[in-house]
One Martini backbone bead per residue (centre of mass of N, CA, C, O) as a GRO file, in nm:
protein
  122
    1MET     BB    1   0.063   0.065  -0.030
    2MET     BB    2   0.297   0.262   0.018
    3GLU     BB    3   0.418   0.241  -0.282
    4ALA     BB    4   0.126   0.389  -0.382
    5ASP     BB    5   0.172   0.658  -0.194
    6THR     BB    6   0.211   0.972  -0.328
    7ALA     BB    7   0.142   1.160  -0.087
    8SER     BB    8   0.340   1.065   0.124
    9ALA     BB    9   0.597   1.079  -0.047
   10ALA     BB   10   0.595   1.385  -0.107
   11LEU     BB   11   0.641   1.437   0.220
   12GLY     BB   12   0.847   1.210   0.337
   13ILE     BB   13   0.707   0.959   0.436
   14GLU     BB   14   0.782   0.708   0.670
   15LEU     BB   15   0.818   0.366   0.727
   16MET     BB   16   0.943   0.216   1.030
   17GLU     BB   17   0.687   0.043   1.138
   18LEU     BB   18   0.537  -0.297   1.136
   19GLY     BB   19   0.232  -0.445   1.250
   20GLU     BB   20  -0.021  -0.592   1.406
   21GLY     BB   21  -0.200  -0.302   1.447
   22ARG     BB   22   0.067  -0.138   1.366
   23ALA     BB   23   0.244   0.184   1.347
   24VAL     BB   24   0.536   0.384   1.207
   25CYS     BB   25   0.580   0.730   1.130
   26ARG     BB   26   0.778   0.977   0.935
   27MET     BB   27   0.828   1.351   0.954
   28THR     BB   28   0.947   1.651   0.803
   29VAL     BB   29   0.922   1.980   0.844
   30THR     BB   30   0.866   2.209   0.612
   31GLY     BB   31   0.841   2.522   0.469
   32GLN     BB   32   0.578   2.429   0.302
   33MET     BB   33   0.410   2.356   0.591
   34ILE     BB   34   0.365   2.659   0.655
   35ASN     BB   35   0.187   2.894   0.802
   36GLY     BB   36   0.089   3.226   0.900
   37HIS     BB   37   0.212   3.141   1.206
   38ASP     BB   38   0.480   2.963   1.178
   39LEU     BB   39   0.332   2.672   1.143
   40CYS     BB   40   0.218   2.370   1.116
   41HIS     BB   41  -0.009   2.255   0.930
   42GLY     BB   42  -0.277   2.049   1.035
   43GLY     BB   43  -0.292   1.874   0.775
   44TYR     BB   44  -0.010   1.737   0.798
   45VAL     BB   45  -0.057   1.600   1.067
   46PHE     BB   46  -0.294   1.436   0.975
   47LEU     BB   47  -0.163   1.286   0.741
   48LEU     BB   48   0.051   1.131   0.912
   49ALA     BB   49  -0.163   0.987   1.090
   50ASP     BB   50  -0.327   0.856   0.858
   51THR     BB   51  -0.088   0.683   0.753
   52ALA     BB   52  -0.053   0.511   1.004
   53PHE     BB   53  -0.342   0.405   1.016
   54ALA     BB   54  -0.343   0.264   0.742
   55CYS     BB   55  -0.121   0.071   0.806
   56ALA     BB   56  -0.254  -0.065   1.058
   57CYS     BB   57  -0.539  -0.151   0.919
   58ASN     BB   58  -0.371  -0.313   0.675
   59SER     BB   59  -0.213  -0.546   0.831
   60HIS     BB   60  -0.441  -0.788   0.795
   61GLY     BB   61  -0.504  -0.739   0.449
   62PRO     BB   62  -0.747  -0.618   0.405
   63VAL     BB   63  -0.911  -0.378   0.263
   64THR     BB   64  -0.879  -0.042   0.427
   65VAL     BB   65  -1.068   0.219   0.549
   66ALA     BB   66  -1.198   0.517   0.634
   67ALA     BB   67  -1.478   0.633   0.826
   68GLY     BB   68  -1.313   0.800   1.043
   69ALA     BB   69  -1.183   1.120   1.199
   70GLU     BB   70  -0.984   1.270   1.468
   71ILE     BB   71  -0.832   1.570   1.608
   72THR     BB   72  -0.584   1.677   1.849
   73PHE     BB   73  -0.423   1.967   1.933
   74VAL     BB   74  -0.145   2.027   2.155
   75SER     BB   75   0.113   2.115   1.976
   76PRO     BB   76   0.338   2.270   1.801
   77ALA     BB   77   0.485   2.280   1.472
   78ARG     BB   78   0.801   2.316   1.304
   79ALA     BB   79   1.036   2.390   1.118
   80GLY     BB   80   1.231   2.072   1.134
   81ASP     BB   81   1.057   1.893   1.251
   82GLU     BB   82   1.025   1.573   1.384
   83LEU     BB   83   0.769   1.342   1.314
   84VAL     BB   84   0.579   1.086   1.510
   85ALA     BB   85   0.355   0.812   1.423
   86ALA     BB   86   0.163   0.619   1.648
   87ALA     BB   87  -0.002   0.316   1.589
   88ALA     BB   88  -0.301   0.160   1.765
   89GLU     BB   89  -0.491  -0.087   1.822
   90ARG     BB   90  -0.804  -0.133   2.000
   91THR     BB   91  -1.028  -0.251   1.788
   92ARG     BB   92  -1.221  -0.519   1.652
   93TYR     BB   93  -1.530  -0.541   1.451
   94GLY     BB   94  -1.574  -0.710   1.214
   95ARG     BB   95  -1.517  -0.450   0.969
   96SER     BB   96  -1.411  -0.293   1.227
   97GLY     BB   97  -1.219  -0.008   1.376
   98ILE     BB   98  -0.987   0.121   1.632
   99TYR     BB   99  -0.750   0.403   1.628
  100ASP     BB  100  -0.454   0.517   1.777
  101ILE     BB  101  -0.268   0.833   1.736
  102THR     BB  102   0.058   0.951   1.802
  103VAL     BB  103   0.197   1.274   1.781
  104SER     BB  104   0.564   1.327   1.784
  105ARG     BB  105   0.847   1.385   1.912
  106PRO     BB  106   1.148   1.237   1.999
  107ASP     BB  107   1.109   1.356   2.308
  108GLY     BB  108   0.774   1.314   2.330
  109GLN     BB  109   0.618   1.549   2.242
  110VAL     BB  110   0.296   1.619   2.198
  111VAL     BB  111   0.105   1.726   1.917
  112ALA     BB  112  -0.112   1.470   1.862
  113GLU     BB  113  -0.444   1.332   1.856
  114PHE     BB  114  -0.571   1.032   1.705
  115ARG     BB  115  -0.884   0.901   1.567
  116GLY     BB  116  -0.973   0.588   1.401
  117ARG     BB  117  -1.203   0.462   1.165
  118SER     BB  118  -1.265   0.139   1.028
  119ARG     BB  119  -1.314  -0.031   0.691
  120GLU     BB  120  -1.386  -0.308   0.537
  121LEU     BB  121  -1.377  -0.425   0.235
  122THR     BB  122  -1.561  -0.639  -0.016
   0.00000   0.00000   0.00000
């Protein structure tokens, strides 16, 4: 799936770890990702978290997509920051699942918390 993900590749997102129901992705905030307040635009943080979510929920095999997601921004990211998104499966039921993703800096400071709801396609 990641090999065909041109959106994530264009932003330099790398898959660092992958296991059943979990994934870790990394991205460096570039100057092109900065908004009018000199902070990383939240859409990029969401995209990083969503990529880790997609990797984790597709780790079981069947093609799985997002049914919904929400994000809470905790602290800002700035140009040059390396962000890490760690996704963990909370539960799977039928064709659905719930995943929590924490986006943080390598020092552990949390940038955002993301919750995604997945749905396996038939």
